N, C-alpha and C positions, 0 to 999 in steps of 0.2 A: 531310436527312441530317445527323446530328450529327458533331462533330469526330472522335470515336473511330471511327465507322463510315467516314468518309473516310480516315483513317489506314490502316485495315484494307484498304480497297480499293487504296489506293496501294501498300501493302506487297505485296498479292496480285499486282498488275500488275507491280511490280518484280521479283518472284520469277519470273514468267513471261517478261517482255520485257526484263529487266535494268534498270538505272537509267534514269529519265526523261531525255529528251533536252533539254526546255525547260519552263520554268514561264512562263505567259503571263497577263497581266491585261488586260482592256480594258473601257472604260466608254463606251458610245455616248453622244453628245451629244444626248440626247432633246429638249432645249429648243430647239435650233436645227435640228432635223430637220424639213424641210417635210412629209415623208410622215406623221411622228408628229403634227405640228400639225394636218394635214388630217383626221385621224382624230378629233380633238377637236371638230370643227365639224359641226353638223347639216347634213344635205343631203337635198333632196327632188327634185334633178334631176341628171342625169348630164351636163349640158352646161356647167356653169360650176363655179367654186370652191365647195366643196372636192373635188368629184368629178374635176374637171379643173383642173390648175394650168398656167398659161401662163408663159412666160419673164418677163413683167411681174410676175406674182405672186411668182415666185422673187426677182426684183430687189427688189420692194417689201419682202419679208420681210427680205432681207439688209440693207436700208437702214432698217429699223424704221418703215416706212410702212404705213398701212392698206391692207387689200386689199378690193376690192369683190366681195362674194359674191352669190348668187342673191337676187333681190328688191331689189337695189341696197343691201344691208346692208353697212355698213363694219365690218370685223373688224380690231381692233388687233393688230399683230404685233410690237410692241416686246418687249424681252427679258422685262420683268416680265409682260406678258400671256401670252407663250408658256409661261413657267414656271408661271403660275397655271393655265392651261388644262391643262397636263400633270399638275399636282398634283391638280386637280379631276377628271381622267379618267384614273385609273391603268390602266384596261383598254386604252385607246389606246396608252399608253407601253409596256404589257407586250406587246401585239401587235406593235408596231414592234421591240421588243427581241428578241422571239423570231425575227422575221425577220432581224435583223441577226446574231444568234448563228448561225442556220442558214447564212447567206451566208459568214460568216467560216470556219465549219468546213468547208463544202463547197467554196467557191470558192478561198479562200486556203490552206487546209491540206489540201484534197484528201480529207477525211473526210466520208463521208455518215452523218448521225445514224442510229442504229440504227432508229428508228421509221420511217425513210424507206428503209431498205435492203431489197431484195427477196431477195438471197442473199449469202453471204459470198464476197469476192473474195480471191484470193491476193495476197500482199505486193506483188509487182511489177506485178500487174494494176490495182492501185488507182491513182487519179489522183495525180500527183505535185503536191505543194503547195509552199509557200514553204520548208518544211524537208525537202524531199524526200519519199520514201515513208514514211508513218507507219503504225505497227501498231496503236496504240490511243491513247485519250485519256480523261481523267477530269476533269470540270469541275463547278463549283458556282457558283450564282448568289447574290449577296448584295445587300442594300440599302445605300445610303449614308444619311447622316443626313436628307437632304431626301426620301428615298424613291425616289431613282433607282437603277436596277438596274446592276450590273456583274458581270463574269464572270471567274473564276479557273480556269485549267485547266492540266494537265500533259499532255505528249504523249510517247509512247514510239515508238522507231524512229529512222529516219535514222542520223545518227552519234551513238550513244549514248556515254556516258562509258566504258562498258566496251570499246567498239570503239576508242575513242581510246587507251585505256590499253594495249591489245594491239599497237597499231601504233606506239607511242612509240619503239621502237628502230629503226624502219626509215625513213630520212630521206626517201626518195622518197614513201612513203605519208603521212608527215607533211606534206610540202609539198602533196600533193594534198588532204589533209583540210583543211589551212589555207586553200586556195583555196575549197573547198566551204563551210567555215564563214564565210568572208568574204561569200559570196553570201547566206547565211541571215541574218546579223546585221550590224547597223550600230551604231556608237557614237554617231553624230550624224546628224541629218537636215539637208539644205540649208535655207536660209531660206525658199524657195518652198513647201516642204512642211510647215514647222513652224507 
């Protein structure tokens, strides 16, 4: 989809749902994702790596040590090897990326992608996500210089700027909206999560 078409879609959604509540970007760390890495390794057995990853395999990958795969083949898991495998197998990276995007939309935001939806749900019947009940979203996938995928999207619903503007003169509603917004957004992450 080109830039002009995206602008038209955002304008149409803004006309219907009012201003977007949030603009979000995320880029999964495909080089350090064990599931993505496992998709780049050949497998002929369902009993050992890469079909099955143990705690030892995960620990080895985190510590840049080799993993022993089927047939006693050592697989290098240092950062360079992981990046090279991902670059050489873009299908594996794309499959994992699609899975992560679906999980973010469904689990974190409460939005079921249209291709997986069986019927339309009313606003309050939808699952509540990080930003409350959302009405719609529009997203695009782009590639970074090294070929890694990242996702930009806008979400509509929850506490939109229009709602905030309408309640601005009511202090009790402003206090409640402030508490809700503080639950949605944070300006800094604690060290253990960063």
